[in-house]
C-alpha positions as a Markdown table, in Angstrom:
| # | Residue | x | y | z |
|---|---|---|---|---|
| 1 | Met | 0.0 | 0.0 | 0.0 |
| 2 | Ala | 3.0 | 2.3 | 0.2 |
| 3 | Asn | 2.4 | 3.3 | -3.5 |
| 4 | Ser | -1.2 | 4.2 | -2.7 |
| 5 | Ala | -2.8 | 7.3 | -1.3 |
| 6 | Leu | -6.2 | 7.9 | 0.1 |
| 7 | Leu | -7.8 | 11.2 | -1.1 |
| 8 | Val | -10.3 | 12.9 | 1.2 |
| 9 | Met | -11.9 | 15.5 | -1.0 |
| 10 | Asp | -14.0 | 18.5 | -0.1 |
| 11 | Val | -15.0 | 17.3 | 3.4 |
| 12 | Gln | -15.1 | 20.9 | 4.5 |
| 13 | Arg | -17.4 | 22.3 | 7.2 |
| 14 | Asp | -19.8 | 24.1 | 4.8 |
| 15 | Val | -20.0 | 21.1 | 2.4 |
| 16 | Val | -20.7 | 18.6 | 5.2 |
| 17 | Ala | -23.4 | 20.9 | 6.5 |
| 18 | Ile | -25.1 | 20.8 | 3.1 |
| 19 | Ala | -24.6 | 17.1 | 2.2 |
| 20 | Asp | -24.5 | 15.1 | 5.5 |
| 21 | Asp | -27.5 | 12.9 | 5.5 |
| 22 | Gly | -27.2 | 11.6 | 9.1 |
| 23 | Ser | -26.2 | 8.2 | 8.0 |
| 24 | Gly | -22.9 | 8.1 | 9.8 |
| 25 | Tyr | -20.8 | 9.4 | 6.9 |
| 26 | Leu | -18.1 | 11.1 | 8.9 |
| 27 | Thr | -17.7 | 7.9 | 11.1 |
| 28 | Arg | -17.2 | 5.8 | 8.1 |
| 29 | Leu | -14.8 | 8.2 | 6.5 |
| 30 | Arg | -12.8 | 8.3 | 9.8 |
| 31 | Lys | -12.5 | 4.5 | 9.7 |
| 32 | Ala | -11.1 | 4.7 | 6.1 |
| 33 | Ile | -8.6 | 7.3 | 7.0 |
| 34 | Asp | -7.5 | 5.3 | 10.1 |
| 35 | Gly | -7.3 | 2.1 | 8.0 |
| 36 | Ala | -5.1 | 4.0 | 5.4 |
| 37 | Arg | -2.8 | 5.2 | 8.1 |
| 38 | Ala | -2.5 | 1.8 | 9.6 |
| 39 | Ala | -1.7 | 0.4 | 6.2 |
| 40 | Gly | 1.1 | 2.9 | 5.7 |
| 41 | Met | -0.7 | 4.8 | 3.0 |
| 42 | Thr | -0.3 | 8.5 | 2.3 |
| 43 | Val | -3.5 | 10.4 | 3.3 |
| 44 | Ile | -4.1 | 13.5 | 1.2 |
| 45 | Tyr | -6.9 | 16.0 | 2.0 |
| 46 | Val | -8.1 | 18.1 | -0.9 |
| 47 | Val | -9.9 | 21.3 | -0.2 |
| 48 | Leu | -11.6 | 23.7 | -2.6 |
| 49 | Glu | -10.8 | 27.4 | -1.9 |
| 50 | Leu | -11.2 | 30.5 | -4.0 |
| 51 | Arg | -9.3 | 33.6 | -3.5 |
| 52 | Pro | -11.1 | 36.7 | -2.3 |
| 53 | Gly | -12.7 | 38.4 | -5.2 |
| 54 | Asp | -12.9 | 35.0 | -7.0 |
| 55 | Pro | -10.5 | 35.9 | -9.9 |
| 56 | Glu | -10.4 | 32.2 | -11.0 |
| 57 | Val | -14.2 | 32.0 | -11.5 |
| 58 | Ser | -15.5 | 32.6 | -14.9 |
| 59 | Pro | -19.2 | 33.5 | -15.3 |
| 60 | Arg | -19.3 | 30.8 | -17.9 |
| 61 | Asn | -18.7 | 28.2 | -15.2 |
| 62 | Lys | -22.2 | 27.6 | -13.8 |
| 63 | Val | -20.9 | 25.3 | -11.0 |
| 64 | Met | -18.4 | 27.7 | -9.6 |
| 65 | Thr | -20.6 | 30.8 | -10.2 |
| 66 | Asn | -23.4 | 29.1 | -8.1 |
| 67 | Ala | -20.9 | 28.2 | -5.4 |
| 68 | Val | -19.6 | 31.7 | -5.1 |
| 69 | Arg | -23.2 | 33.0 | -5.0 |
| 70 | Ala | -23.9 | 30.6 | -2.1 |
| 71 | Gly | -21.0 | 32.1 | -0.2 |
| 72 | Leu | -19.0 | 28.7 | -0.4 |
| 73 | Phe | -15.3 | 28.1 | -0.6 |
| 74 | Thr | -13.8 | 31.6 | 0.1 |
| 75 | Glu | -10.2 | 31.1 | 1.1 |
| 76 | Gly | -9.7 | 31.6 | 4.9 |
| 77 | Ala | -13.4 | 31.4 | 5.8 |
| 78 | Pro | -14.2 | 29.0 | 8.6 |
| 79 | Gly | -16.6 | 27.0 | 6.4 |
| 80 | Thr | -13.7 | 26.0 | 4.1 |
| 81 | Glu | -11.8 | 24.3 | 6.9 |
| 82 | Ile | -11.7 | 20.5 | 6.9 |
| 83 | His | -14.4 | 19.1 | 9.2 |
| 84 | Asp | -13.1 | 18.5 | 12.7 |
| 85 | Asp | -14.3 | 14.9 | 12.8 |
| 86 | Val | -11.8 | 13.9 | 10.1 |
| 87 | Ala | -9.1 | 16.6 | 10.5 |
| 88 | Pro | -5.6 | 15.9 | 9.2 |
| 89 | Arg | -2.8 | 14.7 | 11.5 |
| 90 | Gln | 0.9 | 15.4 | 11.3 |
| 91 | Gly | 2.3 | 13.7 | 8.3 |
| 92 | Asp | -0.9 | 14.1 | 6.2 |
| 93 | Val | -0.9 | 16.3 | 3.1 |
| 94 | Val | -3.3 | 19.1 | 2.5 |
| 95 | Val | -3.8 | 20.2 | -1.2 |
| 96 | Thr | -5.8 | 23.2 | -2.3 |
| 97 | Lys | -7.6 | 23.1 | -5.7 |
| 98 | Arg | -9.5 | 25.6 | -7.6 |
| 99 | Arg | -12.0 | 23.5 | -9.5 |
| 100 | Gly | -13.9 | 20.2 | -9.1 |
| 101 | Ser | -11.1 | 17.8 | -9.9 |
| 102 | Ala | -8.5 | 17.3 | -7.2 |
| 103 | Phe | -5.9 | 17.8 | -9.9 |
| 104 | Ser | -7.3 | 21.1 | -11.3 |
| 105 | Gly | -5.4 | 24.1 | -10.1 |
| 106 | Ser | -3.5 | 22.2 | -7.5 |
| 107 | Asp | -0.2 | 20.6 | -7.0 |
| 108 | Leu | -1.7 | 17.1 | -6.4 |
| 109 | Asp | 0.1 | 15.5 | -9.3 |
| 110 | Ser | 3.5 | 16.8 | -8.1 |
| 111 | Val | 2.8 | 15.5 | -4.5 |
| 112 | Leu | 1.8 | 12.1 | -5.8 |
| 113 | Arg | 4.8 | 11.8 | -8.2 |
| 114 | Ala | 7.2 | 12.9 | -5.4 |
| 115 | Arg | 5.8 | 10.0 | -3.3 |
| 116 | Asp | 5.9 | 7.5 | -6.1 |
| 117 | Val | 2.1 | 7.0 | -5.7 |
| 118 | Asp | 0.5 | 5.1 | -8.6 |
| 119 | Ser | -2.7 | 4.1 | -7.1 |
| 120 | Leu | -5.6 | 6.2 | -5.5 |
| 121 | Val | -8.4 | 5.5 | -3.2 |
| 122 | Leu | -11.1 | 8.1 | -3.6 |
| 123 | Thr | -13.5 | 9.4 | -1.0 |
| 124 | Gly | -15.3 | 12.7 | -0.5 |
| 125 | Ile | -18.2 | 15.0 | -1.2 |
| 126 | Ala | -19.8 | 15.1 | -3.7 |
| 127 | Thr | -19.9 | 11.8 | -5.6 |
| 128 | Ser | -21.1 | 13.7 | -8.7 |
| 129 | Ala | -18.6 | 16.4 | -8.4 |
| 130 | Ala | -15.1 | 16.0 | -6.8 |
| 131 | Val | -15.2 | 12.3 | -7.0 |
| 132 | Leu | -16.4 | 12.0 | -10.5 |
| 133 | Ser | -14.1 | 14.8 | -11.8 |
| 134 | Thr | -11.0 | 13.4 | -10.0 |
| 135 | Leu | -11.8 | 9.8 | -11.1 |
| 136 | Trp | -11.8 | 10.9 | -14.8 |
| 137 | His | -8.6 | 13.0 | -14.5 |
| 138 | Ala | -6.9 | 10.1 | -12.7 |
| 139 | Ile | -7.9 | 7.7 | -15.4 |
| 140 | Asp | -6.2 | 10.0 | -18.0 |
| 141 | Leu | -3.1 | 10.0 | -15.8 |
| 142 | Asp | -3.1 | 6.2 | -15.6 |
| 143 | Phe | -3.5 | 5.8 | -11.8 |
| 144 | Gly | -5.0 | 2.7 | -10.4 |
| 145 | Leu | -8.3 | 3.5 | -8.7 |
| 146 | Thr | -10.5 | 2.4 | -5.9 |
| 147 | Val | -13.6 | 4.3 | -4.9 |
| 148 | Leu | -15.0 | 3.7 | -1.3 |
| 149 | Ala | -18.7 | 4.0 | -2.1 |
| 150 | Asp | -19.9 | 4.6 | 1.4 |
| 151 | Ala | -17.0 | 7.1 | 2.1 |
| 152 | Cys | -18.4 | 9.2 | -0.8 |
| 153 | Leu | -21.6 | 11.3 | -0.4 |
| 154 | Asp | -23.9 | 13.3 | -2.6 |
| 155 | Thr | -26.9 | 15.5 | -2.1 |
| 156 | Asp | -28.8 | 13.3 | -4.5 |
| 157 | Pro | -28.8 | 9.6 | -3.3 |
| 158 | Glu | -29.9 | 8.2 | -6.6 |
| 159 | Val | -27.1 | 9.9 | -8.4 |
| 160 | His | -24.7 | 8.6 | -5.8 |
| 161 | Arg | -26.1 | 5.0 | -6.4 |
| 162 | Met | -25.9 | 5.2 | -10.1 |
| 163 | Leu | -22.4 | 6.4 | -10.1 |
| 164 | Thr | -21.1 | 3.9 | -7.5 |
| 165 | Glu | -23.0 | 0.9 | -8.8 |
| 166 | Lys | -23.2 | 1.4 | -12.5 |
| 167 | Leu | -20.5 | 3.9 | -13.8 |
| 168 | Phe | -17.6 | 3.7 | -11.4 |
| 169 | Pro | -17.2 | -0.1 | -11.6 |
| 170 | Gln | -16.3 | 0.3 | -15.3 |
| 171 | Trp | -13.1 | 2.1 | -14.5 |
| 172 | Ala | -12.3 | 1.5 | -10.8 |
| 173 | Asp | -12.6 | -1.0 | -8.1 |
| 174 | Val | -15.5 | 0.0 | -5.8 |
| 175 | Ala | -15.7 | -1.2 | -2.3 |
| 176 | Thr | -17.2 | -0.5 | 1.1 |
| 177 | Val | -15.0 | 1.1 | 3.8 |
| 178 | Glu | -15.5 | -2.1 | 5.9 |
| 179 | Asp | -14.4 | -4.5 | 3.3 |
| 180 | Trp | -11.5 | -2.3 | 2.1 |
| 181 | Val | -10.1 | -1.8 | 5.6 |
| 182 | Lys | -10.2 | -5.5 | 6.2 |
| 183 | Ala | -8.2 | -6.0 | 3.0 |
| 184 | Val | -5.5 | -3.3 | 3.6 |
| 185 | Ala | -5.0 | -2.7 | 7.3 |
| 186 | Pro | -3.1 | -5.1 | 9.5 |
| 187 | Gln | -5.3 | -6.7 | 12.1 |
């Protein structure tokens, strides 16, 4: 597992407040993070932050424009901080992105190459945004991929189900946190 990294994407206070469905998402995600650490994997948190004044947001980008209108993702705002229940620890990496994919506008690729990572385990909010965008980008970069279905969350449960059950299995291994932790973490 040394050549694998767990990506924890967009699990920021404001995003969790919008998407958390009360199903124990943060507890499952914490178990995945702890399992990755126990397996010696790199844990990388990816946060979306936009500079004050939003110079990187084009009015042609509906998703980013709507996020700005909703007051989300302003660099330095308390709501952009990683949720306390899954906060990084010493040795974890935090990467800032400017778009949906963890690779867009970030130094994630450099961090992964420096650590000789060739396989990614994807988690985060939202399944239909950060996870989907990052999955596609990682496919084009030839990373091996696993998606932890129950460590991903979306505001639309049907979209989440369709992605994790029908689309993602075509390009990645899809597992539950429980099964994945049993397979990778020493007992």
